[in-house]
C-alpha positions in Angstrom: 0.0 0.0 0.0 1.1 3.5 -0.8 0.3 6.3 1.8 -1.1 9.3 0.0 -1.4 12.7 1.8 -3.4 15.5 0.3 -2.7 19.3 0.8 -4.4 22.5 -0.3 -7.6 22.4 -2.4 -7.3 18.6 -2.7 -7.7 18.1 1.0 -10.6 20.6 1.1 -12.5 19.1 -1.8 -11.8 15.4 -1.1 -12.6 15.9 2.6 -9.7 13.6 3.5 -6.2 14.1 4.7 -4.7 10.7 3.9 -5.6 7.5 2.2 -3.8 4.2 1.5 -4.0 2.7 -2.0 -2.4 0.0 -4.1 -0.8 1.6 -7.2 2.1 0.7 -9.5 2.9 4.2 -10.7 1.9 7.8 -10.2 -0.3 7.6 -13.3 -2.1 4.5 -11.8 -2.4 6.3 -8.5 -4.2 9.3 -10.2 -6.6 6.9 -11.9 -7.4 5.2 -8.6 -7.9 8.5 -6.8 -10.3 9.6 -9.6 -12.2 6.2 -9.4 -12.7 6.7 -5.6 -13.7 10.4 -5.9 -14.2 11.9 -9.4 -14.1 15.5 -8.1 -10.9 16.1 -10.1 -10.2 14.4 -13.5 -6.9 12.6 -14.0 -5.9 15.4 -16.3 -6.5 17.9 -13.5 -4.5 15.8 -11.1 -1.6 15.8 -13.5 -1.2 19.6 -12.7 -0.6 18.9 -9.1 2.7 19.0 -7.3 3.6 15.4 -6.4 6.4 14.3 -4.0 7.3 10.7 -3.7 9.5 9.8 -0.7 10.6 13.5 -0.4 11.5 13.8 -4.1 9.5 15.8 -6.7 8.4 13.5 -9.5 9.9 16.0 -12.0 13.3 14.7 -10.8 12.1 11.1 -11.2 10.1 9.6 -14.1 7.2 12.1 -13.7 3.9 10.2 -14.1 5.7 6.9 -14.9 7.4 7.0 -11.5 7.0 3.5 -10.1 5.4 3.1 -6.7 5.9 0.3 -4.2 4.5 -0.8 -0.8 5.5 1.7 1.9 6.0 4.7 -0.4 4.8 8.1 0.9 3.2 10.4 -1.7 2.3 14.0 -1.1 -0.2 15.6 -3.6 -0.5 19.4 -3.4 -2.7 21.7 -5.4 -0.8 23.9 -7.8 0.0 27.4 -6.6 -1.8 30.3 -8.2 -2.4 33.9 -7.4 -1.5 37.3 -8.5 
């Protein structure tokens, strides 16, 4: 199981702080999150800031980043403002 922690608008709109899921990759994780709660599309989730075990997925294999049991994933809503 992968521990997923939500921050920002995701936490507010999903009404959960953490969830544990089985997922093989970040892309697979996004699909499973969407299947549980379709508030955000997979495409919208792709715009989030994702950290796997303290490393931004942009420094890994992005959405193809593999996940394994015990991984800790942080999903944060993208920053905006003006």
